[in-house]
N, C-alpha and C positions, 0 to 999 in steps of 0.2 A: 266786366268789373261791377261789383255790387255797390250800390250807392246807399249810404246810411241816411235815413230820413227820420227826424224826430216827430213824436206825436204833436209837440208844440207847433212845429212848422206846418204840419198837415192841418191842425186846428186853425191856425192863423189864416191859412189859405181858404179853408172852408167857410170861415166867418165873414169872408168877403161877399158871400152869397146871402142876400137879405132873408130869403126863406129859411135857409139853414140857421142863420143867426137867430131869427125869431124862435124857432123850435128849440135851439140849444139853450137860449136864455130861459125859456119856459121850463124846460126840464131841469135846469140848474136850480131854479127857485124851488121846485118840488123836492129836489134832493137836499137842499139846505134845510127845509122844513122837516124832512124825514130824519136827517142827521140830528137835528136839534131834539126831536122826540127821543131818538135812540140814546143820545148822550145823557139827557136828563134822567131817563129810566135807568141807565147803567150807573150813573152817579148815586142814585138812590138804592142801588143794589137789588132792584126788582127784576124779576123775569117778565117776559111778555105776558105770561098768564096772570101774574100778580097785577100788572097794570090793567089788563083787560077786565079783571074782576072788579078792581077799584073804580074803573071808569064805566062799568056796566055796559061793556061792549064785547062782542065775540073776540076770541084770541086772533082769529083771522083778520080782524080790523086792525089790530096793533101790528101784526106781521105785514100786512099790505101797506100800512102807513109808513112803517120803517123801511120798506122797500121802495118808497117813492110813489106808491099807488094809493088810491083812495084818500087823496089829500084834500079834504073839504075843510072849510073853516069850522063847521060844526064838530067834525071829528077831532081836529086839532085842539079845539077848545075843551072838549070832554077829556081828552088825554092830559092836557096841561092842568086842568082843574083837579083831576084825580091825583096829580103829583104836587098839588099845592102851588102851582105855577100860574102865571098870568099870560095869556096869549096876547101878543103884541104884533100888530101889522103896520108896516111902514110903506108908504108910497113915496118913492123918491123921484 
């Protein structure tokens, strides 16, 4: 008999491992930043190329940033500024 296992139950179990939890939380933060850039760009009706030109960065930088890679504060700030946004960092 096949047992149904949900992603949530697997994740809950994996998060008990401190190493996994640390890595998961770090990746989640990167993806939140990536999504924020993507969402702001989409709301402005801009393509990745338009944002890249306005931020004076290569298109590949925007693409990597929106994929959760190349997430540096400097890059996020350039992209946010080009969209007339303010980069805000919270440490909770």
